[in-house]
C-alpha positions as CSV (number, residue, x, y, z in Angstrom):
1,M,-1.2,-17.6,-15.0
2,S,-2.5,-14.6,-16.7
3,T,-3.7,-12.2,-14.1
4,P,-7.0,-10.6,-15.4
5,P,-7.4,-6.9,-15.6
6,P,-8.6,-5.1,-12.4
7,P,-12.0,-3.3,-11.8
8,N,-12.2,0.3,-11.4
9,Q,-8.5,0.9,-12.1
10,P,-7.0,4.2,-11.0
11,P,-6.3,6.9,-13.6
12,A,-3.1,6.8,-15.6
13,G,-0.2,9.0,-14.7
14,G,1.3,9.1,-11.3
15,F,2.6,11.1,-8.5
16,G,5.7,12.0,-10.6
17,A,3.9,14.5,-12.9
18,P,6.2,17.5,-12.8
19,Q,4.9,20.3,-10.8
20,E,6.2,23.9,-10.3
21,P,6.3,24.8,-6.7
22,P,3.8,27.3,-5.4
23,A,4.8,30.7,-4.0
24,G,7.0,30.1,-1.0
25,G,7.8,26.5,-2.1
26,F,6.1,23.2,-1.5
27,G,6.7,23.4,2.2
28,A,4.4,26.6,2.3
29,P,0.9,25.7,3.5
30,P,-1.6,26.3,0.7
31,P,-5.1,27.6,1.4
32,V,-7.2,25.0,2.8
33,P,-11.1,24.9,2.9
34,P,-12.4,25.7,6.3
35,V,-13.0,22.8,8.6
36,P,-16.6,22.2,9.7
37,S,-17.2,23.3,13.3
38,A,-20.2,21.3,14.2
39,A,-22.1,18.9,12.3
40,P,-20.2,16.9,9.8
41,Q,-20.4,18.2,6.3
42,Q,-19.3,16.8,3.0
43,P,-17.2,18.8,0.5
44,S,-19.9,18.8,-2.0
45,A,-23.6,19.9,-1.7
46,A,-25.6,18.9,1.3
47,P,-25.7,15.1,1.4
48,Q,-28.6,13.5,-0.1
49,Q,-29.5,10.1,1.0
50,P,-30.5,7.6,-1.6
51,S,-34.2,6.8,-1.4
52,A,-33.3,3.2,-0.5
53,A,-30.4,3.8,1.8
54,P,-30.8,4.4,5.5
55,Q,-28.8,7.2,7.3
56,Q,-27.4,4.5,9.4
57,P,-27.1,1.4,7.2
58,P,-28.0,-1.9,8.7
59,A,-24.5,-3.1,9.7
60,A,-25.3,-5.7,12.3
61,P,-23.6,-8.9,11.5
62,Q,-25.1,-12.2,11.5
63,Q,-23.4,-15.2,13.3
64,P,-22.5,-17.8,10.8
65,S,-23.3,-21.5,11.7
66,A,-19.7,-22.5,11.5
67,A,6.1,16.3,-17.3
68,P,9.6,16.3,-19.2
69,Q,12.8,17.3,-17.4
70,P,16.4,16.6,-18.2
71,P,17.3,12.9,-17.6
72,Q,18.5,12.4,-14.0
73,Q,19.8,9.0,-14.7
74,P,20.4,6.7,-17.7
75,P,17.3,4.9,-19.1
76,T,17.3,1.7,-16.9
77,A,13.8,0.3,-16.9
78,P,12.3,-0.6,-13.6
79,Q,12.0,-4.2,-12.7
80,Q,8.5,-4.1,-11.7
81,P,6.0,-5.4,-14.4
82,P,2.5,-4.0,-14.8
83,V,0.8,-6.1,-12.3
84,P,-2.7,-7.3,-11.8
85,Q,-3.5,-8.9,-8.6
86,G,-6.0,-11.1,-9.7
87,A,-9.1,-12.1,-8.1
88,P,-11.3,-13.4,-10.9
89,T,-14.6,-11.9,-11.6
90,A,-17.1,-12.5,-8.9
91,P,-20.9,-12.2,-8.8
92,A,-21.7,-8.5,-8.1
93,A,-23.2,-7.6,-4.7
94,P,-26.7,-6.4,-4.7
95,G,-27.2,-3.2,-6.6
96,V,-23.7,-3.3,-8.0
97,P,-22.9,-4.2,-11.6
98,P,-20.6,-7.0,-12.1
99,Q,-16.9,-6.1,-11.9
100,G,-14.0,-7.0,-13.9
101,Q,-10.9,-8.7,-12.6
102,P,-9.6,-7.0,-9.4
103,A,-6.0,-6.1,-9.2
104,Y,-3.8,-6.2,-6.2
105,G,-3.0,-2.9,-5.1
106,Y,-2.1,-0.3,-4.4
107,P,0.4,-0.1,-2.1
108,Q,0.1,-1.4,-0.2
109,Q,3.8,-1.4,0.4
110,G,2.3,-1.3,-0.5
111,Y,4.0,2.4,-1.6
112,G,5.0,4.6,-4.9
113,Y,6.8,7.7,-4.5
114,P,8.5,10.3,-6.6
115,Q,10.7,8.5,-8.7
116,Q,13.4,9.8,-11.0
117,Q,13.5,7.1,-13.6
118,P,14.3,8.6,-17.1
119,P,13.2,9.7,-19.6
120,A,12.4,12.4,-17.1
121,G,8.9,13.4,-17.2
122,A,7.7,10.5,-19.2
123,G,6.3,8.8,-16.2
124,A,6.7,8.1,-12.6
125,P,8.1,9.5,-9.7
126,S,8.8,7.0,-7.1
127,S,5.8,2.7,-3.3
128,Y,3.2,3.1,-1.0
129,G,4.0,-0.1,-0.9
130,A,3.1,2.6,0.5
131,P,2.3,3.0,0.4
132,T,5.6,1.4,1.8
133,A,5.5,0.7,-0.6
134,P,5.6,3.7,-2.4
135,M,3.3,4.6,-5.4
136,Y,4.5,7.5,-7.3
137,A,4.8,7.9,-11.0
138,A,5.0,10.5,-13.6
139,Q,6.7,8.0,-15.8
140,S,5.7,4.5,-16.3
141,P,8.0,1.6,-15.7
142,A,8.7,-0.8,-18.3
143,P,7.2,-4.3,-18.0
144,A,9.1,-6.9,-16.2
145,G,11.8,-8.4,-18.3
146,A,12.2,-5.6,-20.6
147,G,15.9,-5.7,-20.1
148,G,18.2,-2.9,-19.4
149,G,19.2,0.3,-21.4
150,N,18.3,-0.7,-25.0
151,D,15.8,0.2,-27.5
152,V,13.6,-2.6,-27.0
153,R,13.2,-1.8,-23.4
154,N,12.5,1.8,-24.2
155,Q,9.7,0.8,-26.6
156,L,8.3,-1.6,-24.0
157,M,8.3,1.1,-21.4
158,I,6.0,3.1,-23.7
159,V,3.7,0.1,-24.3
160,G,3.9,-0.7,-20.5
161,A,2.9,2.7,-19.6
162,A,-0.8,2.1,-20.4
163,L,-0.9,-1.0,-18.3
164,V,1.1,0.0,-15.4
165,A,-1.5,2.6,-14.3
166,I,-3.9,-0.2,-13.3
167,V,-1.9,-1.1,-10.3
168,L,-1.3,0.5,-6.9
169,I,0.8,-1.3,-4.4
170,I,1.3,-1.4,-1.1
171,A,1.4,0.9,0.6
172,G,2.0,3.3,3.2
173,G,4.0,1.8,6.0
174,F,4.9,-1.8,6.8
175,W,5.1,-4.1,9.7
176,Y,8.1,-5.9,11.1
177,V,8.9,-7.9,14.2
178,S,11.4,-7.2,16.8
179,G,12.8,-9.2,19.6
180,D,15.8,-11.3,20.6
181,D,17.7,-12.3,17.5
182,G,16.7,-15.7,16.4
183,G,14.6,-16.2,19.5
184,S,11.1,-17.5,19.5
185,D,9.9,-14.7,21.8
186,E,10.0,-12.1,19.0
187,Q,7.1,-9.7,19.3
188,P,5.4,-7.9,16.5
189,V,5.8,-4.2,16.0
190,A,3.1,-2.6,14.0
191,N,3.3,0.2,11.3
192,G,6.1,2.3,13.1
193,T,5.1,1.5,16.7
194,T,8.0,0.2,19.0
195,G,7.4,-2.3,21.6
196,G,3.6,-1.8,21.5
197,D,3.8,1.9,21.8
198,K,1.5,4.0,19.6
199,P,3.1,6.1,16.8
200,G,4.1,9.5,18.3
201,S,3.6,8.4,21.8
202,G,6.7,10.1,22.8
203,T,8.6,6.8,23.3
204,P,12.0,7.2,21.7
205,G,12.3,5.6,18.2
206,A,13.9,2.1,18.1
207,E,16.0,2.7,14.9
208,K,19.4,4.1,15.7
209,A,22.1,5.1,13.4
210,P,24.9,2.3,13.2
211,A,28.5,3.0,13.7
212,S,28.8,3.2,9.9
213,T,25.9,4.1,7.8
214,K,27.6,3.0,4.7
215,S,25.7,-0.3,3.6
216,K,26.8,-3.3,1.6
217,P,24.7,-5.5,-0.6
218,L,23.4,-8.4,1.5
219,F,21.7,-10.8,-0.8
220,N,19.8,-10.6,-4.1
221,Q,17.2,-13.3,-4.8
222,P,16.9,-14.1,-8.6
223,N,13.3,-13.4,-9.9
224,P,11.0,-16.3,-10.7
225,T,10.1,-16.6,-14.4
226,P,6.5,-17.7,-14.9
227,E,5.2,-17.4,-18.4
228,E,2.5,-14.9,-17.4
229,V,2.4,-12.2,-14.7
230,V,1.6,-13.5,-11.3
231,T,1.2,-11.8,-7.9
232,V,4.0,-12.1,-5.4
233,A,2.8,-9.3,-3.2
234,G,3.6,-9.6,0.5
235,S,6.9,-9.1,2.6
236,W,7.5,-9.0,6.3
237,L,10.7,-8.5,8.3
238,T,11.6,-9.7,11.8
239,D,15.0,-9.4,13.6
240,S,16.1,-12.8,12.2
241,T,14.0,-13.5,9.2
242,Y,12.8,-11.8,6.0
243,I,9.7,-13.3,4.7
244,K,8.6,-13.0,1.0
245,S,5.8,-14.2,-1.1
246,D,6.8,-16.1,-4.2
247,V,5.0,-18.1,-7.0
248,A,2.5,-20.3,-5.0
249,K,4.7,-20.3,-2.0
250,V,5.9,-18.2,0.9
251,V,9.6,-18.3,1.8
252,G,11.6,-17.2,4.8
253,Y,15.3,-16.1,4.5
254,N,17.6,-15.5,7.3
255,T,18.8,-11.8,7.5
256,V,22.6,-12.7,7.8
257,D,23.4,-14.1,4.4
258,G,19.9,-14.7,2.7
259,G,20.0,-18.4,3.2
260,K,16.5,-20.1,3.0
261,K,15.1,-20.9,6.5
262,W,11.9,-22.4,5.5
263,E,9.3,-22.6,2.7
264,I,5.4,-22.8,2.8
265,P,4.1,-24.4,-0.5
266,L,0.4,-23.3,-1.4
267,P,-2.0,-25.1,-3.8
268,G,-2.4,-22.1,-5.9
269,E,-0.9,-18.7,-6.6
270,L,-1.2,-15.8,-4.1
271,C,-3.7,-13.0,-4.8
272,G,-3.3,-10.8,-1.9
273,A,-1.5,-10.2,1.6
274,T,-1.9,-7.9,4.5
275,K,1.0,-5.9,5.7
276,H,-0.3,-6.3,9.4
277,V,1.0,-8.6,11.9
278,S,-0.3,-9.8,15.2
279,D,1.1,-12.4,17.5
280,N,3.8,-13.1,15.0
281,K,1.1,-14.0,12.4
282,T,0.0,-12.5,9.2
283,A,-2.7,-13.3,6.6
284,V,-2.6,-14.0,2.9
285,L,-5.1,-14.8,0.1
286,F,-4.5,-17.5,-2.5
287,R,-6.3,-19.6,-5.1
288,P,-7.3,-23.2,-4.4
289,T,-5.5,-24.6,-7.4
290,K,-3.0,-23.8,-10.0
291,P,-4.4,-22.6,-13.5
292,T,-5.3,-25.3,-16.0
293,P,-6.3,-25.1,-19.6
294,D,-10.0,-25.5,-18.4
295,N,-9.8,-23.0,-15.6
296,K,-7.0,-20.3,-16.3
297,Y,-8.3,-18.1,-13.5
298,P,-9.1,-20.0,-10.4
299,A,-11.1,-17.7,-8.0
300,C,-9.3,-16.1,-5.1
301,T,-11.3,-17.9,-2.4
302,E,-8.7,-19.1,0.2
303,V,-7.6,-17.2,3.3
304,G,-4.6,-18.4,5.2
305,V,-2.7,-17.3,8.4
306,I,1.2,-17.8,8.5
307,D,3.3,-18.0,11.6
308,L,6.3,-15.9,10.7
309,N,8.5,-17.4,13.4
310,A,7.7,-21.0,12.9
311,G,7.3,-20.8,9.1
312,K,4.2,-22.7,8.8
313,L,0.6,-22.2,7.6
314,V,-1.4,-22.2,10.8
315,W,-4.8,-22.6,9.1
316,S,-6.6,-21.9,5.8
317,G,-10.1,-21.8,4.8
318,N,-13.0,-20.1,2.9
319,A,-16.6,-18.8,3.4
320,K,-19.7,-18.8,1.4
321,G,-20.6,-15.4,0.0
322,A,-23.9,-13.6,0.3
323,T,-24.3,-13.7,-3.5
324,T,-22.4,-16.9,-4.3
325,G,-24.9,-19.5,-3.1
326,D,-23.1,-22.8,-2.2
327,R,-19.8,-21.4,-3.8
328,P,-17.1,-19.9,-1.6
329,A,-16.9,-16.0,-1.8
330,S,-14.1,-14.5,-3.9
331,Y,-11.9,-12.0,-2.1
332,Y,-9.4,-9.4,-3.3
333,E,-8.3,-7.9,0.0
334,V,-7.4,-9.2,3.4
335,T,-6.5,-7.6,6.6
336,L,-6.2,-8.2,10.4
337,S,-6.9,-6.3,13.7
338,G,-6.0,-8.0,17.0
339,Q,-7.3,-11.5,16.9
340,T,-9.5,-11.0,13.9
341,V,-8.8,-11.7,10.2
342,A,-11.2,-10.1,7.7
343,A,-11.5,-10.6,3.9
344,G,-13.7,-8.7,1.5
345,G,-14.8,-8.5,-2.1
346,T,-17.8,-7.6,-3.9
347,S,-19.2,-11.2,-3.5
348,G,-19.1,-11.1,0.2
349,G,-17.0,-10.6,3.3
350,A,-16.2,-12.8,6.3
351,A,-14.1,-12.8,9.6
352,W,-12.1,-15.6,11.4
353,N,-10.2,-15.9,14.5
354,L,-6.4,-15.5,14.0
355,A,-5.4,-18.3,16.1
356,D,-7.6,-21.1,14.9
357,G,-9.6,-20.0,11.9
358,K,-12.8,-20.3,13.7
359,S,-15.6,-18.4,11.8
360,L,-16.5,-15.2,13.8
361,W,-19.1,-13.4,11.6
362,T,-20.3,-12.4,8.1
363,P,-21.6,-8.9,7.2
364,K,-25.3,-8.4,6.6
365,V,-26.5,-7.8,3.1
366,D,-29.9,-6.4,3.3
367,G,-32.8,-5.4,1.0
368,E,-31.5,-1.9,0.9
369,G,-28.4,-3.1,-1.1
370,C,-26.0,-2.4,1.7
371,Y,-22.7,-4.4,1.7
372,D,-19.2,-4.2,3.0
373,S,-16.9,-3.3,0.2
374,G,-13.7,-3.8,2.0
375,Y,-11.9,-3.7,5.4
376,A,-8.9,-2.0,6.9
377,G,-7.0,-3.3,10.0
378,G,-4.2,-2.3,12.4
379,E,-5.1,-0.8,15.7
380,A,-8.8,-1.0,14.9
381,L,-11.0,-2.6,12.3
382,A,-12.9,-0.4,9.8
383,V,-15.1,-0.9,6.7
384,I,-16.2,1.1,3.7
385,R,-19.9,0.2,3.5
386,K,-21.9,0.9,0.3
387,C,-25.7,1.4,0.3
388,G,-28.1,1.9,-2.6
389,R,-28.4,0.6,-6.2
390,G,-26.8,1.5,-9.5
391,D,-25.6,4.9,-9.7
392,N,-27.6,6.0,-6.6
393,Q,-25.1,4.7,-4.0
394,T,-24.0,6.2,-0.7
395,L,-20.8,5.2,1.1
396,Y,-20.3,5.0,4.9
397,A,-17.0,4.7,6.7
398,Q,-17.6,2.7,9.8
399,T,-15.6,1.2,12.8
400,L,-16.4,-2.3,13.9
401,D,-16.0,-4.5,17.0
402,P,-13.4,-7.1,15.5
403,A,-14.8,-9.9,17.6
404,T,-18.4,-9.5,16.6
405,G,-18.5,-7.3,13.5
406,A,-20.9,-4.9,15.2
407,Q,-20.9,-1.3,14.2
408,T,-19.3,1.1,16.7
409,S,-19.5,4.3,14.5
410,S,-20.6,5.4,11.2
411,Y,-19.8,8.5,9.0
412,K,-21.7,9.1,5.8
413,L,-19.8,10.3,2.9
414,S,-21.4,12.7,0.4
415,P,-23.2,11.4,-2.7
416,G,-21.2,11.2,-5.8
417,I,-18.2,9.5,-4.2
418,E,-17.8,6.1,-6.0
419,W,-14.9,4.7,-4.1
420,A,-13.2,5.5,-0.7
421,S,-10.0,4.1,1.0
422,I,-8.9,4.1,4.6
423,V,-5.5,5.7,5.4
424,S,-5.7,4.9,9.1
425,T,-8.1,3.1,11.4
426,K,-7.1,4.7,14.8
427,P,-7.7,7.6,14.2
428,L,-10.0,7.0,11.3
429,I,-8.8,8.8,8.2
430,V,-10.8,8.3,5.0
431,A,-9.4,9.3,1.6
432,A,-11.7,10.0,-1.3
433,D,-11.8,11.7,-4.8
434,V,-14.5,14.3,-4.4
435,G,-16.1,15.4,-7.5
436,K,-13.2,13.9,-9.4
437,T,-10.9,16.7,-8.5
438,A,-7.8,14.8,-7.5
439,K,-4.8,15.7,-9.5
440,N,-1.6,13.8,-10.6
441,A,-3.4,10.5,-10.7
442,T,-3.3,10.3,-6.9
443,G,-6.9,9.4,-6.5
444,V,-7.3,11.5,-3.5
445,S,-8.7,15.1,-3.3
446,D,-9.6,15.1,0.3
447,L,-8.8,13.3,3.6
448,F,-11.7,13.1,6.2
449,V,-10.6,12.8,9.8
450,V,-13.5,11.1,11.7
451,D,-13.8,11.0,15.6
452,P,-14.7,7.9,17.6
453,K,-18.4,9.0,17.5
454,G,-18.5,9.1,13.7
455,E,-18.4,12.7,13.5
456,L,-16.3,14.7,11.1
457,K,-13.3,16.3,13.0
458,A,-11.3,17.8,10.2
459,R,-11.2,17.8,6.4
460,I,-7.8,18.0,4.7
461,S,-7.7,19.3,1.1
462,L,-5.2,17.8,-1.2
463,A,-6.8,19.0,-4.4
464,S,-4.2,21.7,-5.2
465,G,-2.1,18.9,-6.7
466,N,1.1,19.8,-4.7
467,F,1.0,16.6,-2.5
468,G,1.8,13.1,-3.0
469,G,0.1,10.2,-1.3
470,K,-2.0,7.9,-3.3
471,C,-5.1,5.7,-3.2
472,G,-7.3,4.1,-5.7
473,G,-9.1,1.2,-7.3
474,T,-11.5,-1.0,-5.3
475,E,-9.3,-2.1,-2.4
476,V,-10.0,-0.1,0.7
477,E,-6.5,-0.4,2.4
478,K,-4.4,0.1,-0.5
479,C,-3.1,3.7,0.1
480,A,0.6,4.8,-0.1
481,G,2.6,7.7,0.9
482,F,0.8,8.5,4.1
483,V,2.0,7.8,7.5
484,V,0.1,8.8,10.7
485,G,1.7,9.9,14.2
486,N,2.1,12.7,16.5
487,G,-1.5,14.0,15.8
488,K,-0.4,14.5,12.1
489,V,-0.5,12.8,8.8
490,Y,2.8,12.9,6.9
491,L,3.1,12.8,3.2
492,P,5.5,13.7,0.4
493,S,5.1,16.9,-1.9
494,I,5.0,16.3,-5.6
495,E,8.4,16.2,-7.0
496,H,9.6,19.4,-8.7
497,Q,12.7,21.1,-10.1
498,G,15.4,22.0,-7.6
499,K,18.4,24.1,-7.9
500,A,20.3,21.7,-9.9
501,E,20.2,21.7,-13.6
502,V,19.1,18.2,-13.8
503,G,17.1,16.0,-11.4
504,R,14.1,16.8,-9.3
505,T,13.4,16.8,-5.6
506,N,10.6,17.1,-3.0
507,E,9.8,17.4,0.6
508,L,8.0,15.7,3.4
509,V,5.3,17.8,4.9
510,S,2.4,17.3,7.4
511,F,-1.2,18.2,8.2
512,D,-2.6,18.7,11.7
513,L,-5.5,16.0,12.4
514,E,-7.3,18.5,14.7
515,T,-7.5,21.5,12.4
516,G,-7.0,20.0,9.0
517,K,-4.3,22.8,8.4
518,Q,-0.9,22.1,6.8
519,T,1.8,22.5,9.6
520,T,5.1,24.2,9.2
521,D,6.9,20.8,9.2
522,R,9.2,20.3,6.2
523,A,11.9,17.8,5.7
524,D,14.0,18.4,2.4
525,A,14.9,15.4,0.2
526,G,17.9,17.2,-0.9
527,E,19.1,18.1,-4.5
528,R,18.4,15.3,-7.0
529,Y,16.8,13.0,-4.3
530,T,13.2,12.5,-3.7
531,M,11.8,11.0,-0.5
532,F,8.7,9.2,0.7
533,P,7.7,7.9,4.2
534,L,7.9,4.3,5.1
535,R,6.4,4.2,8.7
536,M,6.6,5.8,12.0
537,D,9.2,4.8,14.6
538,G,7.9,6.2,17.9
539,P,7.7,9.9,17.3
540,N,10.1,9.8,14.4
541,I,9.3,9.1,10.6
542,I,11.4,6.5,8.8
543,A,11.8,7.5,5.1
544,Y,13.5,6.3,1.9
545,K,15.3,8.6,-0.4
546,E,15.5,7.6,-3.9
547,P,18.8,8.5,-5.5
548,P,20.0,10.3,-8.5
549,Y,21.6,8.1,-11.2
550,D,25.2,8.3,-9.7
551,K,24.3,7.8,-6.1
552,G,22.9,5.1,-3.7
553,G,19.5,5.4,-2.0
554,Q,19.2,6.4,1.7
555,I,17.2,5.5,4.8
556,V,16.7,8.4,7.1
557,S,15.0,8.9,10.5
558,I,13.2,12.4,10.6
559,D,12.7,13.8,14.1
560,G,8.9,14.4,14.6
561,T,9.5,17.6,16.5
562,T,12.5,19.3,14.7
563,M,12.2,17.5,11.3
564,K,15.8,17.1,11.5
565,E,17.0,14.2,9.5
566,T,19.5,11.4,10.7
567,V,21.0,9.2,8.0
568,L,20.6,5.6,9.2
569,M,21.8,3.9,5.8
570,E,23.5,5.1,2.6
571,N,23.6,2.4,-0.2
572,P,26.7,2.0,-2.6
573,A,27.0,4.2,-5.6
574,E,28.9,1.3,-7.3
575,K,27.2,0.5,-10.7
576,A,26.0,-3.0,-10.0
577,S,24.6,-2.2,-6.7
578,R,23.0,0.9,-8.0
579,T,21.5,-0.7,-10.9
580,A,19.9,-3.5,-8.7
581,E,18.4,-1.1,-6.2
582,T,16.9,1.4,-8.8
583,G,15.7,-1.4,-10.9
584,F,12.7,-1.4,-8.7
585,S,10.0,1.1,-9.4
586,P,8.6,2.3,-6.1
587,D,5.1,2.2,-7.5
588,Y,5.1,-1.5,-7.7
589,S,7.6,-2.5,-4.8
590,E,7.7,-3.0,-1.2
591,Y,10.2,-1.5,1.2
592,R,11.1,-3.1,4.4
593,Y,13.7,-1.6,6.9
594,H,14.6,-2.5,10.3
595,N,17.8,-2.5,12.4
596,G,20.2,-1.7,9.7
597,K,18.7,-4.0,7.1
598,L,16.7,-2.9,4.0
599,F,14.8,-5.2,1.7
600,I,13.2,-4.0,-1.6
601,S,11.0,-6.5,-3.3
602,R,8.7,-6.7,-6.3
603,T,5.1,-7.5,-6.2
604,T,4.6,-9.3,-9.5
605,A,6.8,-11.6,-11.5
606,R,6.9,-13.1,-15.0
607,K,9.4,-14.3,-17.5
608,P,11.5,-11.6,-19.0
609,Y,10.6,-10.2,-22.5
610,S,14.2,-10.1,-23.4
611,D,17.3,-12.0,-22.2
612,K,19.7,-9.1,-23.1
613,G,18.9,-6.8,-20.1
614,D,20.1,-6.3,-16.7
615,P,19.6,-9.3,-14.1
616,E,16.2,-9.0,-12.5
617,Y,15.6,-10.0,-8.8
618,L,12.6,-10.9,-6.6
619,F,14.2,-8.7,-4.0
620,V,17.5,-7.0,-3.2
621,S,18.8,-6.2,0.3
622,F,21.4,-4.1,2.0
623,S,23.0,-4.2,5.4
624,A,24.6,-1.3,7.5
625,S,25.0,-3.3,10.7
């Protein structure tokens, strides 16, 4: 099914726009605006409250009744197509003009990061996901199916560049599950925490270098070939199972040889997924039916919870929206925190109990035009709430009680900020493009660190254009390239020329969350490599190094105190393996690593434009264990 174009798409370009390092190199802290010492203040003029918007908006829930450089590698087009996620147009919330078709991501996972796909400088560096998916790009990847290394693909890469910028994927960090191999007592580990410990808690990291870090290809899953672009975002990793979204289904594969363990069919295509896991469960969004000639774009109305161990759909359902009358609300983002699943979109939001799908609360939409634009989960539940009408809107970043939806803190962003994203919920870190000063298409000029009382603790300026990390679009939780731990936020620098005649490189740096100042932390990717963080592992940072054209990628663990790097995995430089690995653009892919296993997957799929290119895969995997 054709996926409609997303609303409020991020600017074209990407994290890969060539940058010359500032004096002292990218690791040297640039000047940062002073951090407010008392009352929270916004980066622009003193905040002005819209005439209709309250300083503290009504948030009480109502209980429901129920740049060119020499090529670093030969022109091999990335496998990821330009992807829209796809929630169809939904009625606008009060005071908000109707939106276009939302797109998935961000990312996420999902991801992008500095990427070294040639022609150098034509587009993207390397997924948030985050993202873990990373989301970097100075050059735009070719549409899916463009084939490999021929003139047709090169032309398609140019055409696809205009489309690629609409998508942000997953992003920063991912979730996996650890426990006894194959056992039913596997326990979820969230976004880099180990055994329930918080990132940077001092508990040693769980990821250790194997006896041999040289990996071998594990299993490559052929790509599905629907006629039109469809969303297949969502992937999770346990000790014994890799779980991946597919076309109108979710499939579990064993991590030994890639054999299929189970499959969950869905009545319609997926249109969203959360990276979070709680009690071995995660949440997805999907359409109630497959497309038909009379209804090519079924609304994204269904929320479902999947048991990652049992391989079954625990429950699914929908809720009426505040502006949709008797029709179910349409969502474009889903998340979870503890025992609460929350989904949001401009036609409404809702929350359910993770275990049984019981309706918990719906947000209040009042006469002042306040509504919840999207949620972020993890250790806490947070929301970006919009108040006001038309161009006169004010945004609030709020934390909520997951069980009741009641507001527990609220921070008012300055007027003029149209969209905001949430990098972390605990601590609460909000990303925004203030005055449209963000550079390199990152969508982020500033990070705002907010304390539990809703007061500004620190403001981190990224407007110099020297840093990666990316957010954008209408989805609140789709940031990539940021990981939080040890009282810091870690992010990559923009890629730049190194000492080698060809190829580019970058560094991993950090900012202190108490002061907002850049620290002296610096981990170098190495000549002709670029890196981006995937997640925290106790006090350590797990990062992926995207390789030059003649090497395989690496997974490294970076000590949070010394910034010393330990190689956990080095993938083969053999041509077929290298082509499969680098065929994924980090901007539009999800990266999952745990216990010597790496899985890289795409977030969209469609039939190839040409049958003369390199093989395309839904995911590829490597094992060093």
